[in-house]
C-alpha positions, 0 to 999 in steps of 0.5 A: 499500500503507497503511503504518504510521508509527512513531517508530524507535525502536519499530519492532520492537514494532510489528512484532512487534504485526502479525506476531501479529496477521497484520496485517504485509504478506507479501514487503514492507520495512520503510519508512525516513522523514524524521525517524527514522520508519519506515514499517511495510507492513499489510496488507488486514485490519489496521484503518484508521487510526482503531482505537485500537489503533494510539495515534495513530499515522498510516496512509499510502500508498506504493509498498512495498518490495519484499522478496525471499524469506527462506529458499528455502523460498519458492521452492516451490510451495505444493502441493509444501511442503504435499506434503512437510510436515514432512519439509521439510528444516531445515538444511544445510552448505556447503563452499565453493561446494557446499551439502550437504542431508541428505533424509529419505527421504520427501522424496527424490522433491523433491530438484530441486526442493528444490536448484533453490531453493536455488539460487535464494536462494543466489547463492553455491552453485553446485552443491547434493547430496545427503548419502546416508551415508558410504562406503567404507574411508575414511568419506567422504560418498555425494553425489548431484549434484541441481543445479547452476548452468552444469551445473558439478558437480565435487564440488572446492573451495575453503575460505578458512579464516582467509584462506588458501584450502584447496582440498578435495572432499567428495565423495572427502576428511574436512573439518570447518570446526568444527574451525576454532578448533581450527586457531587454538589449534594455530596459538597452541600452536606459537607458544608451543613455538616461544618455550620452543625459541628456534627454529623447530620440525618439524612432522608432520602424518601424518593431514593430510587436505588439509592444514587443519591447516597452512594456517596453521602453515606461512603464519606468518614463522619458524614452521615449518622442517620439515615432514612431512604425509600422508594414507593417503587417496589423493584426500585426498593429491593435494589436499594436495600442492597446498594446501601447495604454495599455503601455502608461497607465501605464507609470504616462507619456505623451508623446511629439509625437506618430505615428502608421502608417501601413508602410513600413520601408524604408518609415519612413524617407519620413513620418518625412520629413527627419527632422533625428530626431531619437535617439534610432532606432530599427532594427527586420526584420531578414531577411532583417535587414542589407539589409535595413539598409541604408534606415533607417539610414537618421532617425537618429538624428545629433550633438550628438550620436544616437544607433542603436540596430538590428537582422539579420539572417546571414550566420554562417562564414560571423560574423567577417564580419557584423562588418565592412559591417555596419561600411562602411553603416553609414560611406557612410550616414555620421555617425562616428561610436564609437562603434559597436559590433555583436554578436550571439544570437543563432543558426538558421541553420548549416550554418545561425546564427541569429546576434546581432548588436548594434552601436552608432554614430553621424551624423554630 
C-alpha cells in the first residue's frame, strides 16, 4: 500500500486534504515512522509522487496498518445500510453493560441486526435493548432485548459513579447518569452543613430510587449519623436495600439509625412520629416535588439550620417565581428561610425545564 511521508506536525493537514479528495485509504491507519514522520495511507485513486499536490513529500510502499471499524454501522451489510438510510439510529445510552437504543418504526424490523453490529463494535456491552417508551405507574422504560452475549438478557446491571458501584435495572427502575454532577454537589452541600452543625447529619431521601444520591453521602467519612430512605416502586426498594448495604460496607463509620421503607414519601412524617429530626432532605420526584414539599417539611429539625435540595420540572417561564413559591411554603410551615436558589439544570421540552432548588432554613 502506498503511504505519503509527512512531518508529524502536518499530519492533520494532509489527512484532511486526502479525506476531502477521497485519496485516503479506508480502513487503514496512519503509520509512525522514524525521525518524527508519519505515513498516511493512500487509496489507488491518489495521484503519483510526481504530482505537485504533494509539495515534494515522498510516497513509499509499506504494509498497511489495519484499522478496525470506527462506527458500529460499519458492521452492517451495505445493502441493509442502504435500506435503513436516514433512519439509522444516531445515538444511544449505556447503563452499566446495557445499551439502550430508540428505533424508528421503519427500522424496528432491522433491530436484531443493528444490535449485533453494536455488540461487535462495543466489547463492554453485554445486552442491547430497544427503548419502546415508558410504561406503568412508575413510568419505567419498556425495554425489548434485541441481542446479548452468552444469551444473558438480564437487565440488572451495575454502574460505577464517583468510585462506588450502584446496582440498577433500567427495565424496572429510573436512573439517570446525567445527574451525577448534581449528586456530587449534594455531597459538597452536606459537608458544608456538617461543618456548620459541628456533627454528622441525619439525612432523608424519600424518593431514593436505587440510591445513587446516597452513594457518596454514606461512604463519606463521618458525614452521616442517621439515614432514612425509601421509594414507592417495589423494584427500586429491593435494589435500594442491597445498594445501601454495599455503601455502608465501604464506610468506616457505623450509623446510629437506618430505616429503609417501601412507602409513599409523604408518609415519612408519620413513620418518624413527627419528631422533626432531619437535617438534610433530598426531594427528587421531578413531576411532583413542589406539590409534595409541604408534606415533607415536618420532617426537618428545629432550632438550627437545615437544608433541602430538590429537583422539579416546571414551566420555563415560571423559574423566576419558584423562589417565592417555595419560600412561602416554608414560612407557612413555621420556617425562616436563610438562603434559597432555583436554577435551571437542563431543558426538558420546548416549554419546560428541569430545575434544582436549594434552601437553607431554620424552624423554631
